[in-house]
C-alpha positions as CSV (number, residue, x, y, z in Angstrom):
1,M,-0.1,0.2,0.1
2,P,1.5,3.4,-0.8
3,E,2.2,5.9,2.1
4,K,-0.1,8.7,2.3
5,P,1.4,12.4,1.6
6,Q,1.9,14.4,4.5
7,P,-0.6,16.9,5.2
8,S,0.5,20.6,4.4
9,F,0.1,21.7,8.0
10,F,3.2,19.6,8.8
11,K,5.4,21.8,6.4
12,T,3.9,25.2,7.7
13,D,4.5,23.9,11.3
14,M,8.1,22.9,10.7
15,K,8.5,26.5,9.0
16,K,6.9,28.2,12.3
17,N,9.2,26.4,14.2
18,A,12.2,27.3,12.5
19,L,11.5,30.8,12.2
20,S,10.8,30.7,15.9
21,V,14.1,29.4,16.5
22,Y,15.7,31.9,14.4
23,G,13.8,34.6,16.0
24,R,15.1,33.4,19.4
25,I,18.7,33.0,18.5
26,L,18.5,36.8,16.8
27,D,17.2,38.1,20.1
28,V,20.1,36.6,22.0
29,I,22.6,38.0,19.6
30,V,20.8,41.4,19.8
31,T,20.5,41.1,23.6
32,V,24.4,40.5,23.7
33,L,25.1,43.4,21.5
34,I,23.2,45.8,23.7
35,F,25.1,44.6,26.5
36,I,28.1,45.1,25.1
37,L,27.1,48.6,23.9
38,L,25.8,49.5,27.3
39,L,29.6,48.8,28.4
40,T,30.7,50.6,25.8
41,L,28.5,53.6,26.8
42,V,29.5,53.4,30.6
43,G,33.1,53.2,29.6
44,A,32.6,56.2,27.4
45,L,30.9,58.1,30.2
46,A,33.9,57.4,32.7
47,G,36.1,58.5,29.9
48,L,34.3,61.6,29.9
49,V,34.3,62.1,33.3
50,M,38.2,61.7,33.5
51,D,38.8,63.9,30.6
52,F,36.5,66.6,32.1
53,Y,38.7,66.2,35.5
54,S,41.8,66.4,33.8
55,A,40.7,69.4,31.8
56,S,39.6,71.2,35.1
57,N,42.9,70.5,36.7
58,A,44.8,71.9,33.6
59,F,42.5,74.9,33.6
60,H,43.1,75.6,37.6
61,D,46.9,75.0,36.9
62,A,46.6,77.7,33.9
63,L,45.0,80.0,36.3
64,A,47.2,79.6,39.3
65,S,50.3,80.4,37.1
66,H,48.7,83.4,35.4
67,N,49.7,82.0,32.2
68,L,46.1,81.5,30.6
69,A,46.6,81.3,26.8
70,H,44.0,80.6,24.2
71,G,45.6,77.4,23.0
72,I,45.3,75.8,26.8
73,V,41.8,76.3,26.8
74,D,41.1,75.4,23.1
75,G,42.9,72.1,23.6
76,I,41.0,71.4,26.7
77,D,37.8,72.3,25.1
78,R,38.4,70.0,21.9
79,E,38.8,66.4,24.0
80,L,35.4,67.3,25.7
81,V,33.5,68.2,22.6
82,V,34.9,65.0,20.8
83,D,34.0,63.0,24.1
84,V,30.5,64.4,24.6
85,L,29.7,64.0,20.9
86,S,30.7,60.5,20.4
87,V,28.4,59.7,23.6
88,F,25.6,61.0,21.7
89,V,26.4,58.9,18.9
90,L,26.5,55.8,21.1
91,I,23.2,56.6,22.7
92,E,21.7,56.8,19.3
93,L,23.2,53.5,18.4
94,F,22.0,52.1,21.6
95,R,18.5,53.0,20.7
96,T,18.6,51.4,17.2
97,F,19.4,47.8,19.1
98,T,16.4,48.1,21.9
99,D,14.1,49.8,19.0
100,Y,14.9,46.1,17.2
101,L,14.0,44.3,19.9
102,E,10.8,46.3,20.5
103,Y,9.4,46.1,16.7
104,R,11.3,43.2,15.5
105,R,12.8,45.5,12.6
106,V,15.2,48.3,12.4
107,R,13.1,51.4,11.4
108,L,14.3,53.9,8.8
109,R,13.7,56.8,11.2
110,V,16.0,55.6,13.7
111,L,18.5,54.7,11.5
112,A,18.5,57.9,9.8
113,E,18.7,59.7,13.5
114,V,21.8,57.7,14.1
115,G,23.0,58.8,10.9
116,I,22.3,62.3,11.3
117,A,24.1,62.5,14.8
118,F,27.1,60.9,13.3
119,I,27.4,63.3,10.6
120,L,26.8,66.2,12.8
121,R,29.6,65.0,15.1
122,E,32.1,64.9,12.5
123,V,30.9,68.3,11.0
124,F,31.4,69.8,14.6
125,I,34.9,68.2,15.2
126,S,36.1,69.3,11.8
127,L,34.8,72.7,12.3
128,Y,36.0,73.2,15.6
129,S,39.5,71.9,14.7
130,H,39.2,73.9,11.7
131,G,40.2,70.5,9.7
132,I,37.6,70.7,6.9
133,N,37.6,72.2,3.6
134,A,34.6,73.5,1.4
135,N,34.4,70.4,-0.6
136,E,33.9,68.1,2.4
137,I,31.5,70.3,4.0
138,F,29.4,70.5,0.7
139,A,29.4,66.4,0.7
140,L,28.5,66.3,4.3
141,S,25.7,68.9,3.8
142,V,24.4,66.8,0.9
143,L,24.6,63.5,2.8
144,L,23.0,65.3,5.8
145,A,20.0,66.7,3.7
146,V,19.2,63.1,2.3
147,L,19.3,61.6,6.0
148,I,16.9,64.1,7.0
149,A,14.6,63.8,4.0
150,A,14.6,60.0,4.7
151,R,13.8,60.6,8.4
152,I,11.1,62.9,7.3
153,A,9.8,60.5,4.8
154,A,10.1,57.7,7.4
155,V,7.9,59.6,9.6
156,K,5.5,60.7,7.2
157,F,4.8,57.2,5.7
158,Q,5.3,55.0,8.7
159,P,3.5,51.4,8.6
160,L,0.0,51.6,9.9
161,D,0.7,49.0,12.8
162,D,4.3,50.4,13.2
163,G,5.7,47.0,13.7
164,K,4.2,46.1,16.7
165,E,2.5,42.7,16.9
């Protein structure tokens, strides 16, 4: 007697199980990445506090010797500006990963915000250190405009259910 073919629900059940396992593995990977990013964020914040402490000591020493030059203040500020802007970029990346866990997808709005924060960080650092030319400013401005347009489009045309199950 020939064997009966297996019902189609068996194949569907296997697909659901495979997707469920895949989703759980992906959740574990993203959770580990969030934990690593959280440790990196704490480390960056600790570095910011230490840089602030050393900058305040250098500023105090310059005041005590009555030898306050613009170069000292400028050098102290540059490191603090870079550190603060880097922490903001890390916060945006952290938000991207946590957003993925919540919505089960990477949203264009959040990615555009991360890109905007990163581009603005680079522009501010380059402008502050006077190390950027007109062509680079133009290229970064165009990239920034594209990211802002993508963010506006993502907000205006978001999915109806916003990815929630």
